[in-house]
PyMOL Python script that loads the backbone (N, CA, C, O; Angstrom):
from pymol import cmd

cmd.read_pdbstr("""\
ATOM      1  N   MET A   1      73.967  94.443  93.770  1.00  0.00           N
ATOM      2  CA  MET A   1      74.699  95.388  94.179  1.00  0.00           C
ATOM      3  C   MET A   1      75.472  94.875  95.419  1.00  0.00           C
ATOM      4  O   MET A   1      76.371  95.602  95.841  1.00  0.00           O
ATOM      5  N   LYS A   2      75.247  93.811  95.992  1.00  0.00           N
ATOM      6  CA  LYS A   2      75.978  93.331  97.118  1.00  0.00           C
ATOM      7  C   LYS A   2      77.640  93.114  96.838  1.00  0.00           C
ATOM      8  O   LYS A   2      78.547  93.341  97.639  1.00  0.00           O
ATOM      9  N   ARG A   3      77.759  92.575  95.371  1.00  0.00           N
ATOM     10  CA  ARG A   3      79.060  92.409  94.650  1.00  0.00           C
ATOM     11  C   ARG A   3      79.967  93.772  94.912  1.00  0.00           C
ATOM     12  O   ARG A   3      81.087  93.837  95.419  1.00  0.00           O
ATOM     13  N   GLU A   4      79.050  94.944  94.357  1.00  0.00           N
ATOM     14  CA  GLU A   4      79.745  96.266  94.337  1.00  0.00           C
ATOM     15  C   GLU A   4      80.309  96.748  95.714  1.00  0.00           C
ATOM     16  O   GLU A   4      81.442  97.200  95.881  1.00  0.00           O
ATOM     17  N   GLU A   5      79.321  96.578  96.706  1.00  0.00           N
ATOM     18  CA  GLU A   5      79.509  96.898  98.231  1.00  0.00           C
ATOM     19  C   GLU A   5      80.681  96.223  98.641  1.00  0.00           C
ATOM     20  O   GLU A   5      81.542  96.851  99.256  1.00  0.00           O
ATOM     21  N   ASN A   6      80.839  94.910  98.355  1.00  0.00           N
ATOM     22  CA  ASN A   6      81.761  94.147  98.778  1.00  0.00           C
ATOM     23  C   ASN A   6      83.388  94.685  98.238  1.00  0.00           C
ATOM     24  O   ASN A   6      84.378  94.807  98.961  1.00  0.00           O
ATOM     25  N   TRP A   7      83.307  94.918  96.941  1.00  0.00           N
ATOM     26  CA  TRP A   7      84.471  95.528  96.337  1.00  0.00           C
ATOM     27  C   TRP A   7      84.907  96.855  97.078  1.00  0.00           C
ATOM     28  O   TRP A   7      86.060  97.061  97.456  1.00  0.00           O
ATOM     29  N   HIS A   8      83.984  97.619  97.221  1.00  0.00           N
ATOM     30  CA  HIS A   8      84.401  98.799  97.831  1.00  0.00           C
ATOM     31  C   HIS A   8      84.860  98.590  99.194  1.00  0.00           C
ATOM     32  O   HIS A   8      85.888  99.149  99.576  1.00  0.00           O
ATOM     33  N   ARG A   9      84.207  97.853  99.939  1.00  0.00           N
ATOM     34  CA  ARG A   9      84.818  97.383 101.194  1.00  0.00           C
ATOM     35  C   ARG A   9      86.146  96.847 101.411  1.00  0.00           C
ATOM     36  O   ARG A   9      86.816  97.136 102.402  1.00  0.00           O
ATOM     37  N   TYR A  10      86.535  96.061 100.480  1.00  0.00           N
ATOM     38  CA  TYR A  10      87.637  95.422 100.520  1.00  0.00           C
ATOM     39  C   TYR A  10      88.763  96.527 100.193  1.00  0.00           C
ATOM     40  O   TYR A  10      89.813  96.609 100.830  1.00  0.00           O
ATOM     41  N   TYR A  11      88.409  97.366  99.116  1.00  0.00           N
ATOM     42  CA  TYR A  11      89.268  98.615  98.597  1.00  0.00           C
ATOM     43  C   TYR A  11      89.505  99.224  99.760  1.00  0.00           C
ATOM     44  O   TYR A  11      90.667  99.272 100.164  1.00  0.00           O
ATOM     45  N   GLN A  12      88.499  99.774 100.480  1.00  0.00           N
ATOM     46  CA  GLN A  12      88.622 100.874 101.571  1.00  0.00           C
ATOM     47  C   GLN A  12      89.494 100.316 102.614  1.00  0.00           C
ATOM     48  O   GLN A  12      90.278 101.061 103.203  1.00  0.00           O
ATOM     49  N   LEU A  13      89.404  98.773 102.953  1.00  0.00           N
ATOM     50  CA  LEU A  13      90.164  98.354 103.977  1.00  0.00           C
ATOM     51  C   LEU A  13      91.617  98.314 103.527  1.00  0.00           C
ATOM     52  O   LEU A  13      92.457  98.596 104.382  1.00  0.00           O
ATOM     53  N   LEU A  14      92.079  97.960 102.144  1.00  0.00           N
ATOM     54  CA  LEU A  14      93.307  97.996 101.761  1.00  0.00           C
ATOM     55  C   LEU A  14      93.979  99.201 101.710  1.00  0.00           C
ATOM     56  O   LEU A  14      95.171  99.390 101.954  1.00  0.00           O
ATOM     57  N   LYS A  15      92.905 100.232 101.283  1.00  0.00           N
ATOM     58  CA  LYS A  15      93.620 101.697 101.251  1.00  0.00           C
ATOM     59  C   LYS A  15      94.028 102.271 102.602  1.00  0.00           C
ATOM     60  O   LYS A  15      94.954 103.073 102.723  1.00  0.00           O
ATOM     61  N   GLU A  16      93.234 101.785 103.683  1.00  0.00           N
ATOM     62  CA  GLU A  16      93.548 102.134 105.043  1.00  0.00           C
ATOM     63  C   GLU A  16      94.949 101.540 105.441  1.00  0.00           C
ATOM     64  O   GLU A  16      95.728 102.232 106.097  1.00  0.00           O
ATOM     65  N   TYR A  17      95.274 100.263 105.051  1.00  0.00           N
ATOM     66  CA  TYR A  17      96.303  99.395 105.290  1.00  0.00           C
ATOM     67  C   TYR A  17      97.522 100.230 104.741  1.00  0.00           C
ATOM     68  O   TYR A  17      98.443 100.633 105.451  1.00  0.00           O
ATOM     69  N   VAL A  18      97.410 100.430 103.415  1.00  0.00           N
ATOM     70  CA  VAL A  18      98.352 100.978 102.596  1.00  0.00           C
ATOM     71  C   VAL A  18      98.696 102.419 103.148  1.00  0.00           C
ATOM     72  O   VAL A  18      99.879 102.740 103.263  1.00  0.00           O
ATOM     73  N   SER A  19      97.749 103.233 103.469  1.00  0.00           N
ATOM     74  CA  SER A  19      97.833 104.521 104.005  1.00  0.00           C
ATOM     75  C   SER A  19      98.887 104.449 105.187  1.00  0.00           C
ATOM     76  O   SER A  19      99.772 105.274 105.413  1.00  0.00           O
ATOM     77  N   GLU A  20      98.607 103.284 105.898  1.00  0.00           N
ATOM     78  CA  GLU A  20      99.328 103.246 107.486  1.00  0.00           C
ATOM     79  C   GLU A  20     100.655 102.508 107.150  1.00  0.00           C
ATOM     80  O   GLU A  20     101.681 102.916 107.695  1.00  0.00           O
ATOM     81  N   HIS A  21     100.704 101.657 106.460  1.00  0.00           N
ATOM     82  CA  HIS A  21     102.019 100.857 106.097  1.00  0.00           C
ATOM     83  C   HIS A  21     102.706 101.110 104.855  1.00  0.00           C
ATOM     84  O   HIS A  21     103.799 100.550 104.776  1.00  0.00           O
ATOM     85  N   HIS A  22     102.369 101.780 103.901  1.00  0.00           N
ATOM     86  CA  HIS A  22     102.803 102.254 102.738  1.00  0.00           C
ATOM     87  C   HIS A  22     103.280 101.114 101.917  1.00  0.00           C
ATOM     88  O   HIS A  22     104.248 101.234 101.166  1.00  0.00           O
ATOM     89  N   GLN A  23     102.623 100.024 102.049  1.00  0.00           N
ATOM     90  CA  GLN A  23     102.951  98.628 101.406  1.00  0.00           C
ATOM     91  C   GLN A  23     101.675  97.849 101.438  1.00  0.00           C
ATOM     92  O   GLN A  23     100.689  98.187 102.094  1.00  0.00           O
ATOM     93  N   LEU A  24     101.774  96.583 100.545  1.00  0.00           N
ATOM     94  CA  LEU A  24     100.768  95.625 100.561  1.00  0.00           C
ATOM     95  C   LEU A  24     100.844  94.639 102.030  1.00  0.00           C
ATOM     96  O   LEU A  24     101.932  94.487 102.584  1.00  0.00           O
ATOM     97  N   PRO A  25      99.807  94.112 102.485  1.00  0.00           N
ATOM     98  CA  PRO A  25     100.421  93.100 103.498  1.00  0.00           C
ATOM     99  C   PRO A  25     100.978  91.984 103.081  1.00  0.00           C
ATOM    100  O   PRO A  25     100.511  91.417 102.093  1.00  0.00           O
ATOM    101  N   GLY A  26     102.008  91.505 103.719  1.00  0.00           N
ATOM    102  CA  GLY A  26     102.729  90.271 103.361  1.00  0.00           C
ATOM    103  C   GLY A  26     102.005  88.969 103.468  1.00  0.00           C
ATOM    104  O   GLY A  26     100.987  88.825 104.146  1.00  0.00           O
ATOM    105  N   LYS A  27     102.650  87.906 102.677  1.00  0.00           N
ATOM    106  CA  LYS A  27     101.813  86.854 102.922  1.00  0.00           C
ATOM    107  C   LYS A  27     101.903  86.162 104.022  1.00  0.00           C
ATOM    108  O   LYS A  27     101.053  85.282 104.157  1.00  0.00           O
ATOM    109  N   GLN A  28     102.841  86.320 105.026  1.00  0.00           N
ATOM    110  CA  GLN A  28     102.879  86.106 106.284  1.00  0.00           C
ATOM    111  C   GLN A  28     101.620  86.688 107.249  1.00  0.00           C
ATOM    112  O   GLN A  28     101.241  86.195 108.311  1.00  0.00           O
ATOM    113  N   ASN A  29     101.182  87.664 106.692  1.00  0.00           N
ATOM    114  CA  ASN A  29     100.301  88.251 107.586  1.00  0.00           C
ATOM    115  C   ASN A  29      98.702  87.450 107.599  1.00  0.00           C
ATOM    116  O   ASN A  29      97.822  87.845 106.835  1.00  0.00           O
ATOM    117  N   LYS A  30      98.527  86.578 108.323  1.00  0.00           N
ATOM    118  CA  LYS A  30      97.375  85.874 108.224  1.00  0.00           C
ATOM    119  C   LYS A  30      96.077  86.526 108.277  1.00  0.00           C
ATOM    120  O   LYS A  30      95.157  86.148 107.551  1.00  0.00           O
ATOM    121  N   GLU A  31      95.940  87.611 109.210  1.00  0.00           N
ATOM    122  CA  GLU A  31      94.977  88.501 109.385  1.00  0.00           C
ATOM    123  C   GLU A  31      94.676  89.313 108.184  1.00  0.00           C
ATOM    124  O   GLU A  31      93.529  89.735 108.042  1.00  0.00           O
ATOM    125  N   LYS A  32      95.508  89.552 107.382  1.00  0.00           N
ATOM    126  CA  LYS A  32      95.470  90.686 106.243  1.00  0.00           C
ATOM    127  C   LYS A  32      95.559  90.032 105.103  1.00  0.00           C
ATOM    128  O   LYS A  32      95.620  90.738 104.096  1.00  0.00           O
ATOM    129  N   ARG A  33      95.591  88.496 104.919  1.00  0.00           N
ATOM    130  CA  ARG A  33      95.957  87.685 103.675  1.00  0.00           C
ATOM    131  C   ARG A  33      94.834  88.094 102.800  1.00  0.00           C
ATOM    132  O   ARG A  33      95.096  88.369 101.629  1.00  0.00           O
ATOM    133  N   LYS A  34      93.540  88.172 103.254  1.00  0.00           N
ATOM    134  CA  LYS A  34      92.367  88.387 102.082  1.00  0.00           C
ATOM    135  C   LYS A  34      92.771  89.476 101.417  1.00  0.00           C
ATOM    136  O   LYS A  34      92.830  89.434 100.188  1.00  0.00           O
ATOM    137  N   LEU A  35      93.129  90.673 102.149  1.00  0.00           N
ATOM    138  CA  LEU A  35      93.304  91.857 101.469  1.00  0.00           C
ATOM    139  C   LEU A  35      94.340  91.752 100.501  1.00  0.00           C
ATOM    140  O   LEU A  35      94.270  92.478  99.509  1.00  0.00           O
ATOM    141  N   LEU A  36      95.380  90.888 100.646  1.00  0.00           N
ATOM    142  CA  LEU A  36      96.587  90.628  99.517  1.00  0.00           C
ATOM    143  C   LEU A  36      95.954  89.853  98.239  1.00  0.00           C
ATOM    144  O   LEU A  36      96.165  90.020  97.038  1.00  0.00           O
ATOM    145  N   ASN A  37      95.099  88.943  98.926  1.00  0.00           N
ATOM    146  CA  ASN A  37      94.400  87.857  97.733  1.00  0.00           C
ATOM    147  C   ASN A  37      93.564  88.784  96.951  1.00  0.00           C
ATOM    148  O   ASN A  37      93.500  88.583  95.739  1.00  0.00           O
ATOM    149  N   TRP A  38      92.925  89.755  97.455  1.00  0.00           N
ATOM    150  CA  TRP A  38      91.950  90.601  96.792  1.00  0.00           C
ATOM    151  C   TRP A  38      92.539  91.537  95.732  1.00  0.00           C
ATOM    152  O   TRP A  38      92.032  91.811  94.644  1.00  0.00           O
ATOM    153  N   TRP A  39      93.830  92.033  96.295  1.00  0.00           N
ATOM    154  CA  TRP A  39      94.445  92.780  95.244  1.00  0.00           C
ATOM    155  C   TRP A  39      94.985  92.089  94.103  1.00  0.00           C
ATOM    156  O   TRP A  39      95.003  92.595  92.980  1.00  0.00           O
ATOM    157  N   LYS A  40      95.528  90.671  94.434  1.00  0.00           N
ATOM    158  CA  LYS A  40      96.069  89.725  93.263  1.00  0.00           C
ATOM    159  C   LYS A  40      95.015  89.506  92.247  1.00  0.00           C
ATOM    160  O   LYS A  40      95.150  89.523  91.024  1.00  0.00           O
ATOM    161  N   TYR A  41      93.914  89.291  92.964  1.00  0.00           N
ATOM    162  CA  TYR A  41      92.778  88.868  91.891  1.00  0.00           C
ATOM    163  C   TYR A  41      92.152  90.137  91.192  1.00  0.00           C
ATOM    164  O   TYR A  41      91.488  89.931  90.176  1.00  0.00           O
ATOM    165  N   ASN A  42      92.308  91.466  91.659  1.00  0.00           N
ATOM    166  CA  ASN A  42      91.781  92.559  90.813  1.00  0.00           C
ATOM    167  C   ASN A  42      92.856  92.962  89.955  1.00  0.00           C
ATOM    168  O   ASN A  42      92.707  93.498  88.857  1.00  0.00           O
ATOM    169  N   LYS A  43      94.002  92.665  90.534  1.00  0.00           N
ATOM    170  CA  LYS A  43      95.204  92.987  89.270  1.00  0.00           C
ATOM    171  C   LYS A  43      95.148  92.162  88.124  1.00  0.00           C
ATOM    172  O   LYS A  43      95.491  92.571  87.014  1.00  0.00           O
ATOM    173  N   ARG A  44      94.716  90.976  88.347  1.00  0.00           N
ATOM    174  CA  ARG A  44      94.518  89.761  87.253  1.00  0.00           C
ATOM    175  C   ARG A  44      93.407  90.430  86.174  1.00  0.00           C
ATOM    176  O   ARG A  44      93.562  90.660  84.975  1.00  0.00           O
ATOM    177  N   LEU A  45      92.325  90.640  86.964  1.00  0.00           N
ATOM    178  CA  LEU A  45      91.212  91.478  86.122  1.00  0.00           C
ATOM    179  C   LEU A  45      91.517  92.604  85.508  1.00  0.00           C
ATOM    180  O   LEU A  45      90.872  92.876  84.495  1.00  0.00           O
ATOM    181  N   TYR A  46      92.473  93.443  85.927  1.00  0.00           N
ATOM    182  CA  TYR A  46      92.823  94.534  85.271  1.00  0.00           C
ATOM    183  C   TYR A  46      93.724  94.252  84.143  1.00  0.00           C
ATOM    184  O   TYR A  46      93.715  94.944  83.124  1.00  0.00           O
ATOM    185  N   LYS A  47      94.510  93.232  84.317  1.00  0.00           N
ATOM    186  CA  LYS A  47      95.374  92.652  82.958  1.00  0.00           C
ATOM    187  C   LYS A  47      94.809  92.107  81.993  1.00  0.00           C
ATOM    188  O   LYS A  47      95.372  92.006  80.903  1.00  0.00           O
ATOM    189  N   GLN A  48      93.365  91.573  82.266  1.00  0.00           N
ATOM    190  CA  GLN A  48      92.425  90.884  81.489  1.00  0.00           C
ATOM    191  C   GLN A  48      91.645  92.090  80.688  1.00  0.00           C
ATOM    192  O   GLN A  48      91.125  91.825  79.604  1.00  0.00           O
ATOM    193  N   GLY A  49      91.582  93.231  81.155  1.00  0.00           N
ATOM    194  CA  GLY A  49      90.683  94.358  80.546  1.00  0.00           C
ATOM    195  C   GLY A  49      89.281  94.174  81.186  1.00  0.00           C
ATOM    196  O   GLY A  49      88.352  94.710  80.582  1.00  0.00           O
ATOM    197  N   LYS A  50      88.987  93.466  82.368  1.00  0.00           N
ATOM    198  CA  LYS A  50      87.640  93.375  82.860  1.00  0.00           C
ATOM    199  C   LYS A  50      87.363  94.256  84.065  1.00  0.00           C
ATOM    200  O   LYS A  50      86.311  94.151  84.696  1.00  0.00           O
ATOM    201  N   LEU A  51      88.219  95.037  84.348  1.00  0.00           N
ATOM    202  CA  LEU A  51      87.636  96.238  85.315  1.00  0.00           C
ATOM    203  C   LEU A  51      87.010  97.336  84.762  1.00  0.00           C
ATOM    204  O   LEU A  51      87.300  97.689  83.619  1.00  0.00           O
ATOM    205  N   THR A  52      86.076  98.000  85.513  1.00  0.00           N
ATOM    206  CA  THR A  52      85.482  99.236  84.848  1.00  0.00           C
ATOM    207  C   THR A  52      86.453 100.438  85.008  1.00  0.00           C
ATOM    208  O   THR A  52      87.375 100.260  85.804  1.00  0.00           O
ATOM    209  N   GLU A  53      86.385 101.613  84.383  1.00  0.00           N
ATOM    210  CA  GLU A  53      87.309 102.548  84.481  1.00  0.00           C
ATOM    211  C   GLU A  53      87.430 103.118  85.938  1.00  0.00           C
ATOM    212  O   GLU A  53      88.511 103.428  86.439  1.00  0.00           O
ATOM    213  N   GLU A  54      86.291 103.221  86.533  1.00  0.00           N
ATOM    214  CA  GLU A  54      86.406 103.589  87.919  1.00  0.00           C
ATOM    215  C   GLU A  54      87.513 102.640  88.816  1.00  0.00           C
ATOM    216  O   GLU A  54      88.446 103.097  89.477  1.00  0.00           O
ATOM    217  N   LYS A  55      87.214 101.424  88.686  1.00  0.00           N
ATOM    218  CA  LYS A  55      87.882 100.430  89.588  1.00  0.00           C
ATOM    219  C   LYS A  55      89.348 100.632  89.138  1.00  0.00           C
ATOM    220  O   LYS A  55      90.194 100.832  90.010  1.00  0.00           O
ATOM    221  N   THR A  56      89.677 100.597  87.933  1.00  0.00           N
ATOM    222  CA  THR A  56      90.992 100.615  87.335  1.00  0.00           C
ATOM    223  C   THR A  56      91.743 102.070  87.893  1.00  0.00           C
ATOM    224  O   THR A  56      92.946 102.100  88.151  1.00  0.00           O
ATOM    225  N   ARG A  57      90.967 103.099  88.014  1.00  0.00           N
ATOM    226  CA  ARG A  57      91.634 104.308  88.426  1.00  0.00           C
ATOM    227  C   ARG A  57      91.865 104.231  89.996  1.00  0.00           C
ATOM    228  O   ARG A  57      92.850 104.708  90.561  1.00  0.00           O
ATOM    229  N   LEU A  58      90.733 103.510  90.673  1.00  0.00           N
ATOM    230  CA  LEU A  58      90.866 103.553  92.002  1.00  0.00           C
ATOM    231  C   LEU A  58      92.311 102.531  92.437  1.00  0.00           C
ATOM    232  O   LEU A  58      93.097 102.771  93.353  1.00  0.00           O
ATOM    233  N   LEU A  59      92.353 101.482  91.579  1.00  0.00           N
ATOM    234  CA  LEU A  59      93.631 100.437  91.908  1.00  0.00           C
ATOM    235  C   LEU A  59      94.899 101.114  91.613  1.00  0.00           C
ATOM    236  O   LEU A  59      95.925 100.760  92.193  1.00  0.00           O
ATOM    237  N   LEU A  60      94.899 102.246  90.587  1.00  0.00           N
ATOM    238  CA  LEU A  60      95.952 102.760  90.100  1.00  0.00           C
ATOM    239  C   LEU A  60      96.317 103.755  91.331  1.00  0.00           C
ATOM    240  O   LEU A  60      97.503 103.889  91.633  1.00  0.00           O
ATOM    241  N   LEU A  61      95.426 104.373  91.960  1.00  0.00           N
ATOM    242  CA  LEU A  61      95.584 105.396  92.943  1.00  0.00           C
ATOM    243  C   LEU A  61      96.305 104.532  94.052  1.00  0.00           C
ATOM    244  O   LEU A  61      97.411 104.893  94.454  1.00  0.00           O
ATOM    245  N   LEU A  62      95.686 103.372  94.565  1.00  0.00           N
ATOM    246  CA  LEU A  62      96.040 102.761  95.578  1.00  0.00           C
ATOM    247  C   LEU A  62      97.618 102.172  95.384  1.00  0.00           C
ATOM    248  O   LEU A  62      98.430 101.994  96.291  1.00  0.00           O
ATOM    249  N   SER A  63      97.797 101.945  94.066  1.00  0.00           N
ATOM    250  CA  SER A  63      99.130 101.206  93.662  1.00  0.00           C
ATOM    251  C   SER A  63     100.181 102.476  94.135  1.00  0.00           C
ATOM    252  O   SER A  63     101.172 102.306  94.844  1.00  0.00           O
ATOM    253  N   SER A  64      99.714 103.836  93.554  1.00  0.00           N
ATOM    254  CA  SER A  64     100.728 105.044  93.624  1.00  0.00           C
ATOM    255  C   SER A  64     101.021 105.361  95.208  1.00  0.00           C
ATOM    256  O   SER A  64     101.965 106.107  95.469  1.00  0.00           O
ATOM    257  N   MET A  65     100.228 104.807  96.272  1.00  0.00           N
ATOM    258  CA  MET A  65     100.156 105.186  97.556  1.00  0.00           C
ATOM    259  C   MET A  65     101.387 104.210  98.212  1.00  0.00           C
ATOM    260  O   MET A  65     101.823 104.477  99.332  1.00  0.00           O
ATOM    261  N   ARG A  66     101.878 103.139  97.484  1.00  0.00           N
ATOM    262  CA  ARG A  66     102.643 102.292  98.004  1.00  0.00           C
ATOM    263  C   ARG A  66     104.124 102.774  97.845  1.00  0.00           C
ATOM    264  O   ARG A  66     104.386 103.263  96.747  1.00  0.00           O
ATOM    265  N   ILE A  67     105.194 102.709  98.822  1.00  0.00           N
ATOM    266  CA  ILE A  67     106.368 103.119  98.856  1.00  0.00           C
ATOM    267  C   ILE A  67     107.377 101.836  98.499  1.00  0.00           C
ATOM    268  O   ILE A  67     107.335 100.753  99.084  1.00  0.00           O
ATOM    269  N   SER A  68     108.165 102.136  97.567  1.00  0.00           N
ATOM    270  CA  SER A  68     109.124 101.027  96.847  1.00  0.00           C
ATOM    271  C   SER A  68     110.054 100.583  97.997  1.00  0.00           C
ATOM    272  O   SER A  68     110.654 101.500  98.557  1.00  0.00           O
ATOM    273  N   THR A  69     110.241  99.506  98.379  1.00  0.00           N
ATOM    274  CA  THR A  69     111.114  99.056  99.250  1.00  0.00           C
ATOM    275  C   THR A  69     112.581  98.588  98.535  1.00  0.00           C
ATOM    276  O   THR A  69     113.661  98.391  99.094  1.00  0.00           O
ATOM    277  N   ALA A  70     112.250  98.486  97.177  1.00  0.00           N
ATOM    278  CA  ALA A  70     113.677  98.118  96.199  1.00  0.00           C
ATOM    279  C   ALA A  70     114.378  99.474  95.816  1.00  0.00           C
ATOM    280  O   ALA A  70     115.538  99.564  95.415  1.00  0.00           O
ATOM    281  N   GLY A  71     113.777 100.184  95.942  1.00  0.00           N
ATOM    282  CA  GLY A  71     114.210 101.791  95.223  1.00  0.00           C
ATOM    283  C   GLY A  71     113.932 102.872  95.814  1.00  0.00           C
ATOM    284  O   GLY A  71     113.537 102.700  96.968  1.00  0.00           O
ATOM    285  N   ASN A  72     113.993 104.053  95.427  1.00  0.00           N
ATOM    286  CA  ASN A  72     113.617 105.218  96.304  1.00  0.00           C
ATOM    287  C   ASN A  72     112.276 105.666  95.792  1.00  0.00           C
ATOM    288  O   ASN A  72     111.962 105.563  94.606  1.00  0.00           O
ATOM    289  N   GLY A  73     111.442 106.199  96.787  1.00  0.00           N
ATOM    290  CA  GLY A  73     110.306 106.673  96.518  1.00  0.00           C
ATOM    291  C   GLY A  73     109.126 105.882  95.940  1.00  0.00           C
ATOM    292  O   GLY A  73     109.279 104.665  95.842  1.00  0.00           O
ATOM    293  N   LEU A  74     107.985 106.419  95.553  1.00  0.00           N
ATOM    294  CA  LEU A  74     106.901 105.754  95.216  1.00  0.00           C
ATOM    295  C   LEU A  74     106.716 104.774  93.920  1.00  0.00           C
ATOM    296  O   LEU A  74     107.335 105.059  92.895  1.00  0.00           O
ATOM    297  N   PHE A  75     106.003 103.803  93.949  1.00  0.00           N
ATOM    298  CA  PHE A  75     105.966 102.962  92.850  1.00  0.00           C
ATOM    299  C   PHE A  75     105.151 103.537  91.686  1.00  0.00           C
ATOM    300  O   PHE A  75     104.078 104.095  91.917  1.00  0.00           O
ATOM    301  N   GLU A  76     105.648 103.412  90.400  1.00  0.00           N
ATOM    302  CA  GLU A  76     104.879 103.783  89.363  1.00  0.00           C
ATOM    303  C   GLU A  76     103.406 103.686  89.432  1.00  0.00           C
ATOM    304  O   GLU A  76     103.021 102.600  89.868  1.00  0.00           O
ATOM    305  N   PRO A  77     102.552 104.463  89.144  1.00  0.00           N
ATOM    306  CA  PRO A  77     101.120 104.016  89.311  1.00  0.00           C
ATOM    307  C   PRO A  77     100.674 102.944  88.136  1.00  0.00           C
ATOM    308  O   PRO A  77      99.794 103.224  87.323  1.00  0.00           O
ATOM    309  N   THR A  78     101.284 101.860  88.140  1.00  0.00           N
ATOM    310  CA  THR A  78     100.733 101.085  87.124  1.00  0.00           C
ATOM    311  C   THR A  78     100.471  99.777  87.860  1.00  0.00           C
ATOM    312  O   THR A  78     100.900  99.704  89.011  1.00  0.00           O
ATOM    313  N   LEU A  79      99.762  98.638  87.296  1.00  0.00           N
ATOM    314  CA  LEU A  79      99.660  97.222  87.941  1.00  0.00           C
ATOM    315  C   LEU A  79     100.390  96.379  87.325  1.00  0.00           C
ATOM    316  O   LEU A  79      99.853  95.781  86.393  1.00  0.00           O
ATOM    317  N   THR A  80     101.572  96.128  87.595  1.00  0.00           N
ATOM    318  CA  THR A  80     102.526  95.076  86.643  1.00  0.00           C
ATOM    319  C   THR A  80     102.924  94.121  87.479  1.00  0.00           C
ATOM    320  O   THR A  80     102.809  94.274  88.695  1.00  0.00           O
ATOM    321  N   ALA A  81     103.440  93.022  86.943  1.00  0.00           N
ATOM    322  CA  ALA A  81     103.742  91.774  87.826  1.00  0.00           C
ATOM    323  C   ALA A  81     104.783  92.265  88.896  1.00  0.00           C
ATOM    324  O   ALA A  81     104.864  91.583  89.918  1.00  0.00           O
ATOM    325  N   ALA A  82     105.530  93.291  88.784  1.00  0.00           N
ATOM    326  CA  ALA A  82     106.430  93.513  90.082  1.00  0.00           C
ATOM    327  C   ALA A  82     105.413  94.142  91.235  1.00  0.00           C
ATOM    328  O   ALA A  82     105.991  94.583  92.229  1.00  0.00           O
ATOM    329  N   ASP A  83     104.130  94.223  91.219  1.00  0.00           N
ATOM    330  CA  ASP A  83     103.339  94.617  92.122  1.00  0.00           C
ATOM    331  C   ASP A  83     102.880  93.271  93.109  1.00  0.00           C
ATOM    332  O   ASP A  83     102.117  93.339  94.073  1.00  0.00           O
ATOM    333  N   ASP A  84     103.410  92.312  92.710  1.00  0.00           N
ATOM    334  CA  ASP A  84     103.076  91.103  93.551  1.00  0.00           C
ATOM    335  C   ASP A  84     103.678  91.155  94.864  1.00  0.00           C
ATOM    336  O   ASP A  84     103.495  90.238  95.664  1.00  0.00           O
TER     337      ASP A  84
END
""", "prot")
cmd.dss("prot")
cmd.show_as("cartoon", "prot")
cmd.util.cbc("prot")
cmd.orient("prot")
């Protein structure tokens, strides 16, 4: 159960960050780099079809909370290569 608790803890921390900043932490942000790495790792698991439906739903929700800096409005709620 420790692994599940850890997953949800990182999810919550990243959700709080995205709620405040409307984007993922940058690579230069050393304090939050673990959150970015967690996101990338889970995105890879998603693409490999290795995430549960619940975790997939939560990551898509988190993705939809981000605001695009390249265009207008929110990102589409998908986990694509553009999410890096």
